[in-house]
BANU-89150 format. One record per atom (N, C-alpha, C): residue number from 1; residue in one letter; atom name; x, y, z. Coordinates in pm, 1 decimal, decimal comma. Layout:
BEGIN
pt num=NUM residu=A atome=CA X=X Y=Y Z=Z $
...
//
This chain:
BEGIN
pt num=1 residu=Q atome=N X=7819,6 Y=12761,0 Z=8654,1 $
pt num=1 residu=Q atome=CA X=7922,5 Y=12846,3 Z=8706,9 $
pt num=1 residu=Q atome=C X=7859,0 Y=12945,4 Z=8803,4 $
pt num=2 residu=L atome=N X=7928,9 Y=12973,7 Z=8912,3 $
pt num=2 residu=L atome=CA X=7883,1 Y=13069,8 Z=9012,1 $
pt num=2 residu=L atome=C X=7973,5 Y=13192,1 Z=9007,4 $
pt num=3 residu=Y atome=N X=7912,1 Y=13307,0 Z=8989,3 $
pt num=3 residu=Y atome=CA X=7984,7 Y=13433,0 Z=8987,4 $
pt num=3 residu=Y atome=C X=7936,1 Y=13519,8 Z=9102,3 $
pt num=4 residu=M atome=N X=8027,7 Y=13596,2 Z=9160,9 $
pt num=4 residu=M atome=CA X=7993,1 Y=13691,9 Z=9265,2 $
pt num=4 residu=M atome=C X=8015,1 Y=13832,4 Z=9210,0 $
pt num=5 residu=G atome=N X=7926,6 Y=13920,8 Z=9245,9 $
pt num=5 residu=G atome=CA X=7942,9 Y=14062,3 Z=9216,7 $
pt num=5 residu=G atome=C X=7969,2 Y=14133,8 Z=9348,2 $
pt num=6 residu=F atome=N X=8080,5 Y=14201,9 Z=9358,6 $
pt num=6 residu=F atome=CA X=8117,1 Y=14269,1 Z=9482,3 $
pt num=6 residu=F atome=C X=8045,8 Y=14403,2 Z=9494,8 $
pt num=7 residu=P atome=N X=8038,0 Y=14457,4 Z=9617,8 $
pt num=7 residu=P atome=CA X=7974,8 Y=14588,5 Z=9635,4 $
pt num=7 residu=P atome=C X=8036,7 Y=14693,2 Z=9543,0 $
pt num=8 residu=E atome=N X=7954,6 Y=14785,7 Z=9497,2 $
pt num=8 residu=E atome=CA X=8000,3 Y=14889,8 Z=9404,3 $
pt num=8 residu=E atome=C X=8107,6 Y=14978,0 Z=9467,1 $
pt num=9 residu=G atome=N X=8191,8 Y=15032,4 Z=9381,4 $
pt num=9 residu=G atome=CA X=8292,7 Y=15127,7 Z=9425,1 $
pt num=9 residu=G atome=C X=8422,5 Y=15066,9 Z=9473,8 $
pt num=10 residu=L atome=N X=8440,0 Y=14935,8 Z=9461,3 $
pt num=10 residu=L atome=CA X=8561,8 Y=14870,3 Z=9508,4 $
pt num=10 residu=L atome=C X=8661,5 Y=14844,0 Z=9396,9 $
pt num=11 residu=G atome=N X=8619,3 Y=14866,5 Z=9273,6 $
pt num=11 residu=G atome=CA X=8708,6 Y=14844,3 Z=9160,3 $
pt num=11 residu=G atome=C X=8717,3 Y=14700,0 Z=9115,0 $
pt num=12 residu=E atome=N X=8628,6 Y=14614,4 Z=9164,3 $
pt num=12 residu=E atome=CA X=8629,1 Y=14474,4 Z=9123,1 $
pt num=12 residu=E atome=C X=8550,1 Y=14458,2 Z=8993,4 $
pt num=13 residu=P atome=N X=8580,6 Y=14353,9 Z=8914,6 $
pt num=13 residu=P atome=CA X=8502,3 Y=14327,5 Z=8793,1 $
pt num=13 residu=P atome=C X=8355,6 Y=14303,5 Z=8829,7 $
pt num=14 residu=P atome=N X=8264,2 Y=14321,8 Z=8734,3 $
pt num=14 residu=P atome=CA X=8121,4 Y=14303,1 Z=8763,2 $
pt num=14 residu=P atome=C X=8086,3 Y=14161,0 Z=8805,8 $
pt num=15 residu=K atome=N X=8158,6 Y=14062,1 Z=8753,6 $
pt num=15 residu=K atome=CA X=8134,7 Y=13922,4 Z=8789,0 $
pt num=15 residu=K atome=C X=8269,6 Y=13853,2 Z=8806,7 $
pt num=16 residu=V atome=N X=8285,8 Y=13787,1 Z=8922,0 $
pt num=16 residu=V atome=CA X=8408,7 Y=13714,1 Z=8952,4 $
pt num=16 residu=V atome=C X=8371,3 Y=13567,4 Z=8972,2 $
pt num=17 residu=L atome=N X=8434,3 Y=13478,3 Z=8895,7 $
pt num=17 residu=L atome=CA X=8405,2 Y=13335,5 Z=8905,6 $
pt num=17 residu=L atome=C X=8444,7 Y=13284,3 Z=9043,6 $
pt num=18 residu=R atome=N X=8349,5 Y=13220,6 Z=9114,1 $
pt num=18 residu=R atome=CA X=8375,7 Y=13168,4 Z=9248,0 $
pt num=18 residu=R atome=C X=8338,7 Y=13021,7 Z=9263,1 $
pt num=19 residu=G atome=N X=8283,5 Y=12959,9 Z=9159,6 $
pt num=19 residu=G atome=CA X=8251,9 Y=12818,5 Z=9169,0 $
pt num=19 residu=G atome=C X=8219,3 Y=12760,6 Z=9033,6 $
pt num=20 residu=F atome=N X=8244,9 Y=12629,9 Z=9021,1 $
pt num=20 residu=F atome=CA X=8218,5 Y=12561,8 Z=8894,7 $
pt num=20 residu=F atome=C X=8179,7 Y=12417,8 Z=8926,0 $
pt num=21 residu=V atome=N X=8067,7 Y=12373,9 Z=8871,6 $
pt num=21 residu=V atome=CA X=8023,0 Y=12235,9 Z=8886,7 $
pt num=21 residu=V atome=C X=7982,7 Y=12185,0 Z=8749,5 $
pt num=22 residu=R atome=N X=8037,8 Y=12070,8 Z=8710,4 $
pt num=22 residu=R atome=CA X=8000,7 Y=12010,1 Z=8582,8 $
pt num=22 residu=R atome=C X=7875,2 Y=11926,0 Z=8605,2 $
pt num=23 residu=T atome=N X=7776,8 Y=11946,2 Z=8520,3 $
pt num=23 residu=T atome=CA X=7651,5 Y=11869,6 Z=8529,8 $
pt num=23 residu=T atome=C X=7621,4 Y=11805,1 Z=8396,0 $
pt num=24 residu=T atome=N X=7531,3 Y=11710,6 Z=8400,1 $
pt num=24 residu=T atome=CA X=7478,3 Y=11659,0 Z=8274,3 $
pt num=24 residu=T atome=C X=7380,6 Y=11763,8 Z=8222,8 $
pt num=25 residu=E atome=N X=7347,4 Y=11756,3 Z=8095,8 $
pt num=25 residu=E atome=CA X=7254,6 Y=11853,3 Z=8038,8 $
pt num=25 residu=E atome=C X=7118,2 Y=11838,4 Z=8104,6 $
pt num=26 residu=I atome=N X=7061,4 Y=11950,3 Z=8148,2 $
pt num=26 residu=I atome=CA X=6930,4 Y=11950,4 Z=8212,2 $
pt num=26 residu=I atome=C X=6826,0 Y=11977,1 Z=8104,3 $
pt num=27 residu=Q atome=N X=6734,4 Y=11886,7 Z=8090,9 $
pt num=27 residu=Q atome=CA X=6632,6 Y=11895,9 Z=7986,7 $
pt num=27 residu=Q atome=C X=6531,5 Y=12007,4 Z=8018,7 $
pt num=28 residu=P atome=N X=6473,9 Y=12070,4 Z=7915,8 $
pt num=28 residu=P atome=CA X=6371,6 Y=12173,8 Z=7938,6 $
pt num=28 residu=P atome=C X=6258,5 Y=12121,6 Z=8026,6 $
pt num=29 residu=G atome=N X=6216,9 Y=12203,9 Z=8122,1 $
pt num=29 residu=G atome=CA X=6110,3 Y=12166,7 Z=8212,8 $
pt num=29 residu=G atome=C X=6155,5 Y=12084,7 Z=8332,4 $
pt num=30 residu=R atome=N X=6281,6 Y=12046,9 Z=8334,9 $
pt num=30 residu=R atome=CA X=6337,6 Y=11967,8 Z=8445,5 $
pt num=30 residu=R atome=C X=6423,9 Y=12057,2 Z=8532,2 $
pt num=31 residu=S atome=N X=6455,3 Y=12011,2 Z=8650,4 $
pt num=31 residu=S atome=CA X=6544,3 Y=12087,2 Z=8738,7 $
pt num=31 residu=S atome=C X=6635,6 Y=11990,4 Z=8812,4 $
pt num=32 residu=T atome=N X=6738,5 Y=12044,5 Z=8871,4 $
pt num=32 residu=T atome=CA X=6831,2 Y=11965,9 Z=8952,4 $
pt num=32 residu=T atome=C X=6889,3 Y=12057,8 Z=9058,7 $
pt num=33 residu=D atome=N X=6933,7 Y=11999,7 Z=9168,8 $
pt num=33 residu=D atome=CA X=6999,0 Y=12076,9 Z=9274,2 $
pt num=33 residu=D atome=C X=7148,6 Y=12076,4 Z=9251,0 $
pt num=34 residu=I atome=N X=7209,6 Y=12192,0 Z=9264,3 $
pt num=34 residu=I atome=CA X=7354,1 Y=12206,8 Z=9250,9 $
pt num=34 residu=I atome=C X=7401,7 Y=12285,3 Z=9372,5 $
pt num=35 residu=V atome=N X=7508,5 Y=12239,1 Z=9434,6 $
pt num=35 residu=V atome=CA X=7561,8 Y=12304,8 Z=9553,4 $
pt num=35 residu=V atome=C X=7696,8 Y=12367,3 Z=9519,9 $
pt num=36 residu=F atome=N X=7709,6 Y=12494,8 Z=9552,1 $
pt num=36 residu=F atome=CA X=7836,1 Y=12566,5 Z=9536,5 $
pt num=36 residu=F atome=C X=7884,7 Y=12604,4 Z=9675,9 $
pt num=37 residu=P atome=N X=7984,4 Y=12536,7 Z=9729,5 $
pt num=37 residu=P atome=CA X=8034,1 Y=12578,9 Z=9860,5 $
pt num=37 residu=P atome=C X=8106,8 Y=12713,5 Z=9848,7 $
pt num=38 residu=L atome=N X=8079,2 Y=12802,7 Z=9941,5 $
pt num=38 residu=L atome=CA X=8148,1 Y=12931,8 Z=9946,8 $
pt num=38 residu=L atome=C X=8225,0 Y=12939,9 Z=10077,6 $
pt num=39 residu=F atome=N X=8341,2 Y=12998,5 Z=10070,2 $
pt num=39 residu=F atome=CA X=8426,4 Y=13015,1 Z=10186,5 $
pt num=39 residu=F atome=C X=8449,0 Y=13163,3 Z=10209,9 $
pt num=40 residu=E atome=N X=8493,9 Y=13197,4 Z=10328,2 $
pt num=40 residu=E atome=CA X=8515,0 Y=13338,1 Z=10362,1 $
pt num=40 residu=E atome=C X=8602,3 Y=13408,6 Z=10257,7 $
pt num=41 residu=R atome=N X=8705,0 Y=13342,5 Z=10210,4 $
pt num=41 residu=R atome=CA X=8796,5 Y=13403,7 Z=10112,9 $
pt num=41 residu=R atome=C X=8723,5 Y=13440,2 Z=9983,9 $
pt num=42 residu=D atome=N X=8615,5 Y=13367,1 Z=9949,4 $
pt num=42 residu=D atome=CA X=8539,8 Y=13397,4 Z=9828,4 $
pt num=42 residu=D atome=C X=8474,6 Y=13534,5 Z=9833,6 $
pt num=43 residu=L atome=N X=8454,9 Y=13588,7 Z=9953,7 $
pt num=43 residu=L atome=CA X=8392,3 Y=13720,0 Z=9970,5 $
pt num=43 residu=L atome=C X=8493,8 Y=13829,3 Z=9996,4 $
pt num=44 residu=Q atome=N X=8620,3 Y=13796,5 Z=9993,8 $
pt num=44 residu=Q atome=CA X=8723,8 Y=13892,7 Z=10029,6 $
pt num=44 residu=Q atome=C X=8796,2 Y=13948,4 Z=9908,1 $
pt num=45 residu=I atome=N X=8851,5 Y=14068,5 Z=9929,0 $
pt num=45 residu=I atome=CA X=8940,6 Y=14129,4 Z=9830,5 $
pt num=45 residu=I atome=C X=9068,9 Y=14168,1 Z=9903,2 $
pt num=46 residu=Y atome=N X=9176,7 Y=14176,0 Z=9828,8 $
pt num=46 residu=Y atome=CA X=9305,6 Y=14207,1 Z=9890,3 $
pt num=46 residu=Y atome=C X=9323,4 Y=14357,2 Z=9901,4 $
pt num=47 residu=N atome=N X=9350,4 Y=14403,3 Z=10022,0 $
pt num=47 residu=N atome=CA X=9378,7 Y=14544,1 Z=10047,9 $
pt num=47 residu=N atome=C X=9530,6 Y=14559,9 Z=10048,6 $
pt num=48 residu=A atome=N X=9585,9 Y=14612,8 Z=9939,9 $
pt num=48 residu=A atome=CA X=9731,2 Y=14626,3 Z=9926,7 $
pt num=48 residu=A atome=C X=9788,0 Y=14724,8 Z=10028,1 $
pt num=49 residu=N atome=N X=9711,7 Y=14827,3 Z=10062,4 $
pt num=49 residu=N atome=CA X=9760,7 Y=14925,7 Z=10160,3 $
pt num=49 residu=N atome=C X=9776,2 Y=14864,5 Z=10298,8 $
pt num=50 residu=A atome=N X=9685,5 Y=14774,0 Z=10335,6 $
pt num=50 residu=A atome=CA X=9691,5 Y=14709,1 Z=10466,6 $
pt num=50 residu=A atome=C X=9762,3 Y=14573,8 Z=10460,0 $
pt num=51 residu=S atome=N X=9796,8 Y=14529,3 Z=10339,5 $
pt num=51 residu=S atome=CA X=9862,7 Y=14400,1 Z=10317,8 $
pt num=51 residu=S atome=C X=9784,6 Y=14283,8 Z=10378,7 $
pt num=52 residu=K atome=N X=9651,1 Y=14283,8 Z=10354,1 $
pt num=52 residu=K atome=CA X=9570,3 Y=14173,5 Z=10406,2 $
pt num=52 residu=K atome=C X=9441,3 Y=14160,3 Z=10326,4 $
pt num=53 residu=W atome=N X=9377,7 Y=14043,4 Z=10340,6 $
pt num=53 residu=W atome=CA X=9247,9 Y=14017,1 Z=10278,9 $
pt num=53 residu=W atome=C X=9139,9 Y=14072,7 Z=10368,3 $
pt num=54 residu=E atome=N X=9039,1 Y=14136,5 Z=10309,3 $
pt num=54 residu=E atome=CA X=8929,9 Y=14196,7 Z=10385,0 $
pt num=54 residu=E atome=C X=8796,0 Y=14162,8 Z=10320,4 $
pt num=55 residu=T atome=N X=8694,0 Y=14148,4 Z=10404,3 $
pt num=55 residu=T atome=CA X=8557,3 Y=14127,0 Z=10355,8 $
pt num=55 residu=T atome=C X=8487,2 Y=14262,2 Z=10355,3 $
pt num=56 residu=P atome=N X=8454,4 Y=14315,3 Z=10239,1 $
pt num=56 residu=P atome=CA X=8387,6 Y=14446,1 Z=10234,5 $
pt num=56 residu=P atome=C X=8241,5 Y=14435,8 Z=10277,4 $
pt num=57 residu=E atome=N X=8191,6 Y=14544,6 Z=10331,3 $
pt num=57 residu=E atome=CA X=8050,1 Y=14553,3 Z=10363,8 $
pt num=57 residu=E atome=C X=7974,1 Y=14594,6 Z=10238,4 $
pt num=58 residu=G atome=N X=7848,1 Y=14555,7 Z=10232,9 $
pt num=58 residu=G atome=CA X=7763,7 Y=14598,9 Z=10122,8 $
pt num=58 residu=G atome=C X=7692,4 Y=14483,6 Z=10056,1 $
pt num=59 residu=K atome=N X=7633,1 Y=14515,2 Z=9943,6 $
pt num=59 residu=K atome=CA X=7550,2 Y=14420,1 Z=9869,0 $
pt num=59 residu=K atome=C X=7635,1 Y=14341,3 Z=9769,8 $
pt num=60 residu=F atome=N X=7627,4 Y=14209,1 Z=9780,1 $
pt num=60 residu=F atome=CA X=7694,2 Y=14117,9 Z=9688,1 $
pt num=60 residu=F atome=C X=7590,4 Y=14060,5 Z=9593,0 $
pt num=61 residu=G atome=N X=7623,2 Y=14052,7 Z=9466,1 $
pt num=61 residu=G atome=CA X=7537,1 Y=13987,1 Z=9369,3 $
pt num=61 residu=G atome=C X=7578,5 Y=13841,7 Z=9353,9 $
pt num=62 residu=V atome=N X=7482,2 Y=13756,6 Z=9324,3 $
pt num=62 residu=V atome=CA X=7506,9 Y=13614,8 Z=9298,5 $
pt num=62 residu=V atome=C X=7450,2 Y=13584,6 Z=9160,5 $
pt num=63 residu=F atome=N X=7531,7 Y=13524,6 Z=9074,6 $
pt num=63 residu=F atome=CA X=7491,5 Y=13496,4 Z=8937,1 $
pt num=63 residu=F atome=C X=7528,7 Y=13351,7 Z=8904,5 $
pt num=64 residu=V atome=N X=7434,7 Y=13274,4 Z=8854,5 $
pt num=64 residu=V atome=CA X=7459,9 Y=13135,3 Z=8818,2 $
pt num=64 residu=V atome=C X=7419,2 Y=13116,3 Z=8673,0 $
pt num=65 residu=G atome=N X=7506,2 Y=13052,0 Z=8596,9 $
pt num=65 residu=G atome=CA X=7474,4 Y=13028,7 Z=8456,8 $
pt num=65 residu=G atome=C X=7575,9 Y=12940,4 Z=8388,6 $
pt num=66 residu=A atome=N X=7554,1 Y=12920,1 Z=8259,4 $
pt num=66 residu=A atome=CA X=7644,5 Y=12837,9 Z=8179,4 $
pt num=66 residu=A atome=C X=7776,2 Y=12910,5 Z=8151,8 $
pt num=67 residu=S atome=N X=7772,7 Y=13045,1 Z=8155,9 $
pt num=67 residu=S atome=CA X=7892,3 Y=13128,0 Z=8139,2 $
pt num=67 residu=S atome=C X=7860,0 Y=13266,1 Z=8193,7 $
pt num=68 residu=S atome=N X=7958,7 Y=13354,1 Z=8196,0 $
pt num=68 residu=S atome=CA X=7934,4 Y=13490,0 Z=8246,1 $
pt num=68 residu=S atome=C X=7839,6 Y=13568,2 Z=8155,3 $
pt num=69 residu=R atome=N X=7824,8 Y=13523,4 Z=8031,2 $
pt num=69 residu=R atome=CA X=7733,9 Y=13589,9 Z=7936,8 $
pt num=69 residu=R atome=C X=7599,3 Y=13518,4 Z=7924,1 $
pt num=70 residu=D atome=N X=7584,7 Y=13406,8 Z=7996,0 $
pt num=70 residu=D atome=CA X=7461,7 Y=13327,5 Z=7989,5 $
pt num=70 residu=D atome=C X=7413,3 Y=13300,5 Z=8132,4 $
pt num=71 residu=I atome=N X=7375,8 Y=13406,5 Z=8203,8 $
pt num=71 residu=I atome=CA X=7331,2 Y=13397,8 Z=8342,9 $
pt num=71 residu=I atome=C X=7184,3 Y=13358,5 Z=8345,7 $
pt num=72 residu=R atome=N X=7151,9 Y=13257,1 Z=8426,2 $
pt num=72 residu=R atome=CA X=7014,9 Y=13205,2 Z=8431,2 $
pt num=72 residu=R atome=C X=6949,3 Y=13222,0 Z=8567,3 $
pt num=73 residu=F atome=N X=7025,9 Y=13261,7 Z=8668,2 $
pt num=73 residu=F atome=CA X=6971,8 Y=13284,6 Z=8802,0 $
pt num=73 residu=F atome=C X=7050,0 Y=13397,3 Z=8866,5 $
pt num=74 residu=T atome=N X=6979,8 Y=13489,5 Z=8930,5 $
pt num=74 residu=T atome=CA X=7046,0 Y=13596,4 Z=9003,5 $
pt num=74 residu=T atome=C X=6983,2 Y=13610,9 Z=9141,3 $
pt num=75 residu=S atome=N X=7063,4 Y=13654,5 Z=9234,6 $
pt num=75 residu=S atome=CA X=7017,5 Y=13683,8 Z=9369,5 $
pt num=75 residu=S atome=C X=7117,8 Y=13781,3 Z=9430,9 $
pt num=76 residu=A atome=N X=7096,3 Y=13816,3 Z=9555,5 $
pt num=76 residu=A atome=CA X=7186,8 Y=13908,4 Z=9623,7 $
pt num=76 residu=A atome=C X=7178,9 Y=13886,0 Z=9773,9 $
pt num=77 residu=F atome=N X=7281,8 Y=13928,7 Z=9841,9 $
pt num=77 residu=F atome=CA X=7282,5 Y=13928,4 Z=9988,0 $
pt num=77 residu=F atome=C X=7371,6 Y=14042,7 Z=10034,0 $
pt num=78 residu=A atome=N X=7360,8 Y=14078,7 Z=10160,3 $
pt num=78 residu=A atome=CA X=7439,1 Y=14189,1 Z=10214,9 $
pt num=78 residu=A atome=C X=7528,4 Y=14140,5 Z=10328,3 $
pt num=79 residu=V atome=N X=7646,7 Y=14198,2 Z=10335,7 $
pt num=79 residu=V atome=CA X=7737,5 Y=14175,9 Z=10447,5 $
pt num=79 residu=V atome=C X=7742,5 Y=14306,4 Z=10525,2 $
pt num=80 residu=C atome=N X=7711,3 Y=14297,2 Z=10653,5 $
pt num=80 residu=C atome=CA X=7708,1 Y=14416,0 Z=10739,7 $
pt num=80 residu=C atome=C X=7800,3 Y=14394,8 Z=10858,9 $
pt num=81 residu=E atome=N X=7862,3 Y=14501,3 Z=10904,3 $
pt num=81 residu=E atome=CA X=7949,3 Y=14493,8 Z=11021,5 $
pt num=81 residu=E atome=C X=7869,6 Y=14454,5 Z=11144,9 $
pt num=82 residu=S atome=N X=7746,1 Y=14498,4 Z=11151,3 $
pt num=82 residu=S atome=CA X=7664,7 Y=14474,8 Z=11270,1 $
pt num=82 residu=S atome=C X=7584,9 Y=14345,3 Z=11261,8 $
pt num=83 residu=T atome=N X=7644,2 Y=14242,1 Z=11197,5 $
pt num=83 residu=T atome=CA X=7576,2 Y=14114,8 Z=11190,9 $
pt num=83 residu=T atome=C X=7561,1 Y=14060,5 Z=11331,8 $
pt num=84 residu=P atome=N X=7437,6 Y=14028,2 Z=11372,8 $
pt num=84 residu=P atome=CA X=7418,0 Y=13983,0 Z=11511,6 $
pt num=84 residu=P atome=C X=7480,8 Y=13847,0 Z=11536,7 $
pt num=85 residu=S atome=N X=7524,6 Y=13827,6 Z=11658,9 $
pt num=85 residu=S atome=CA X=7573,7 Y=13696,9 Z=11700,4 $
pt num=85 residu=S atome=C X=7489,5 Y=13650,6 Z=11818,0 $
pt num=86 residu=F atome=N X=7474,3 Y=13521,4 Z=11829,4 $
pt num=86 residu=F atome=CA X=7390,2 Y=13464,6 Z=11933,1 $
pt num=86 residu=F atome=C X=7471,4 Y=13363,6 Z=12013,8 $
pt num=87 residu=D atome=N X=7450,6 Y=13365,3 Z=12145,3 $
pt num=87 residu=D atome=CA X=7511,4 Y=13265,0 Z=12232,3 $
pt num=87 residu=D atome=C X=7409,4 Y=13156,1 Z=12252,0 $
pt num=88 residu=L atome=N X=7428,4 Y=13042,5 Z=12186,6 $
pt num=88 residu=L atome=CA X=7333,2 Y=12932,9 Z=12192,7 $
pt num=88 residu=L atome=C X=7367,9 Y=12832,6 Z=12303,0 $
pt num=89 residu=S atome=N X=7468,6 Y=12863,6 Z=12384,6 $
pt num=89 residu=S atome=CA X=7510,6 Y=12768,5 Z=12487,9 $
pt num=89 residu=S atome=C X=7420,4 Y=12773,0 Z=12610,8 $
pt num=90 residu=Q atome=N X=7332,8 Y=12871,9 Z=12621,6 $
pt num=90 residu=Q atome=CA X=7246,5 Y=12883,2 Z=12741,0 $
pt num=90 residu=Q atome=C X=7112,4 Y=12821,5 Z=12717,8 $
//
């Protein structure tokens, strides 16, 4: 299961389920690759005052595990307004 943690101060739960993949049991000492596709909406929250979905800026947590209480991998990334864009057509 893939859970996202939204930036602090937004009133969102600490972990929000954003993906689920059923796998066979992975034996101790073994590994496997699992892909969780994420879409823009997965990073958004609904702003009732503006009546629209918005992507907040800040640090997002990423949690992967068998359940929300059995997290086995964590990471983080940031969403910033000043994300650079590149023109690759030249």
